[in-house]
N, C-alpha and C positions, 0 to 999 in steps of 0.2 A: 910156691915161691915167694918169695918177699919183693917186693916194689921200693926201692927208695925215693921217697918224697924229690921231686925237683928243685925245691929250693930247701931243701936239705946241707948241711955244709956251708953256707956262703960266707959265713964268717971265716970258716977255718982255708976255705980255698978261692980265692979270685978268679982261678977258672971257672970254679963251678955257676961263682956269681956275673961272668962274660958269657955262660951257658943259657943263664937264666935270661938274659939282657937277647939274645939270641931270637931263642924262643918267642918272647914278648912280641919282638919285633915281626917274626916271621907271622906269627898270628894276628898281629895288625895289618899284615900286605895281605895276605889271606884271611877275610872274613867268611865265617860259615854262610852255604850259598844256601838265596831265598828258599831255592826246592826243601831245604831240608827245614824249615820253619818248623816248630809245632803246632799242634794243635793247641785251640784255647783249652783250658783245665777245666776239670770237671768243674769245680768249683765257679769259673766264668760262666761256663756253657749254662749251668741252674738258673745263675742273674739270668742271662741271656733268652731262656727259655719262657722267663716268668713277663717279660717283656714284649712276647710275640704273640700274635692273634691271629684265630682264621677269620676270613668274612664270607658271606651269602648276600648275596642282594637278591631283589622281588625288582621288576621292573614289567608292569601290567601295560598292554596296548588293547586298544580294540580296532579290528577291521571289520569293514561291511562292502556290501554288494549288493547293489540292486539288481530287483528281478519284477517284470511286468508279464500279468496274467487278465485277461479277459472276464469280469465279471458277468456272469451269463443272466443275474436277474435283472443287472442295471442296464447290459448294454455297454458299461464302460470298463475302460483299460487301466487298472489300479496298480501303480509301481509302491511295491514293498520294500522295504532292506533290510537285509540281512545281516545280523550282528553276531560276531566272531570273534570274542575276547579270549587274548593269548598273554601267558605270562614267559618273562624271560628271566631264569636266573641268570647267574654270575657267580663265580668264585676267585679269592685270591688272599692273598697275606695283609699283614699290616703289624706296625710299628708303635708300641706305646711309647710317647714320648714325653708325656708330662705325668705325675703321679694323682692329681685329680682327672685322667681320663682322656687325653688327647689322643686321636691316633695318625699315624701318617700311613696313608694307602694310596692305592693308584687312582688317581681320576677316572679312569677308564673302566673300572668294575662297579664303581658307585654312580656311576651319569646315568641321570632319571631314573634311577633305583626307587621306587616308593615304599621299600623296607629294606632295611641296613640290618642285619642279624651279625653279632660281633661273639665268638669264642674264646676265652680265655684259655690258655693250657690247664688251667685248674679243671676246665671243666664247667665252669660260669658261665653262662648266655647272657646275654644285654642288647637292646635297642640302641644303633646310634644313631646320630642326627649328622649330616654334613653340614659342617660348618664353614669351609671354604676353599676353592681351589687354587692353586695360584697359576696366574695369567700366562699362557704361555707354554705350560708345563704337562707334566703326568703327573702333578701331586695334588695331593686332596688331602685335606683335615677334617677326623670327624671327632667325635665327640658321644662318650658313654658317662654313666652317673653308677657310678654306686659306693654305697656306703662305709667305704673302707678307700684307701689310698693303695694306689697301685706301684707295679716296679718300672720305671722307663728305661727306656734305652738309652747308652751312651754312646756318644756320640764320640770319632776320632776325626783328623782331618787329614780330609781327602784331597785336600790341596797338596800333601804331599804323597800321594800316589804317585807308585812307578811300574812303568810297563815290564812284565814280568814277576810282581809280586803274590807272592800265595795269599790266595785269600778263600772265606769259607763263606758256605749259607747252610739254610735250615731248610729243607723241603716241605713244603705246604701242601703238596696235590697228594693223591691219592695212591698214585707210584711211589712218594718220597716222602710221604707224612713224618716230620720228626725226626728225618736221615741229616747228619750233620755232612757235608759235602763239601769236597776241597777240590779247588780250582789256581784259574792263574788268572791275570790283569792281562789281557791280549791287546789290548791297544786304549788310548785316549784322545776323547773329542775335546777339540781347543775352539772358542770362538774367535772368527776371524778376525774381528773388531773389537778386543776385551776394554768395558768402561770399567772407569777407577771403579770400588766397589764388588763389580761384580765378580763372578768364581774363575778361577782359570782353567779350569777344568770343566766342561759341561757334560760331560758322556761317561762313563765307564763299559770296556767291553770284558767279559770274561768268558771262559770255555767251562762252564756249568752248563751241565745238559739237561735240560729242566723241563718242564710239562706243563697242560694247563692245571692252573691253581697256584702256580710256585709264584706269579706275578704279584708283585710285594712283599717280597720276602729280603731280606737283608744281607748285604755285603759285608762280611767281616773280617779285621783283620788278626793275629793268633791272638789279640786278647780281649777280643771281643768285642772291640769299639767298632761302628760302624761308619764305614765308608761308603755306604749307596744303597740304593734301594732298586731292586728289578722292576723293570718297567715292561721288557719285550722279549722276545726269541725271533727272531728271523725266520719266515718258514723256507727262504730257500737252501737252509744247512743246521745241521745239525750241531752240538757243544759251541753254539754263540749265544751270549745272552748281554741284554743291555742293562746298564743300569744310571741311573738319575745320582751324582756324588752328594752325600752328607752334605756339603757347603750349601747347598742349592733349600735344601729341605729347611735345615737351620736357616736360614735366609728370609725363605718364604714365609715361615711360621712368625718372623719376627717382624716382618712387615704386616703380617694377618695383627697380630697384636697391637702393632701403632697404628693402624687403621681401627682398631674397636674407642680410641683416647681421641685421635682427631674429630 
């Protein structure tokens, strides 16, 4: 069956012209629901994946316990300490934010780490150093040094996020490694007393069902722009993940750069 184009014959018939105006008006009055939002295109996803990294941190601690025993040769009580080294490992995700290798990650992933190992999506591994933690937040900046430029993530406007908006993330845990996961913004955190220059949204709540190792993963819009960074999943319930908005990450990094110049 041949379908006649909607706008054909506009010059020949005023009725067709009026019909077209009505359809356009209805289309504007009833926009496509957010739930129908498309996933980022393959080209966009390829760019996003280049900007994501996996982190593995190693923190060493030493535990000691004292023991006393009688030295029969001297008749003296000898006190000795038994030293037991313990290595603690953590896993998480991160996002490359500059072409020279600065990475945004969770502070709780890299805190007190003696070694931070970064793995790019290409399989390249590099040692990272901790540059800065944004005070009062779970945002940390790391640095890796490679002989070539990297693909930085693109930030979106987290100040324009709406409750119910469709968002995406990329899994980093063993269960979700490399998977594109679809979800929604289910809540927004706002400060009680917003100061001038501060973001008006301080937390994003999503219904992503994430696992250990997904902390630090991005919250993406349908164009692949980063709206936030996953920081936690409450233990009391599933399908709730909390994220810090992109505006806080950008503001924190600009403040860090300014501190280097002062």
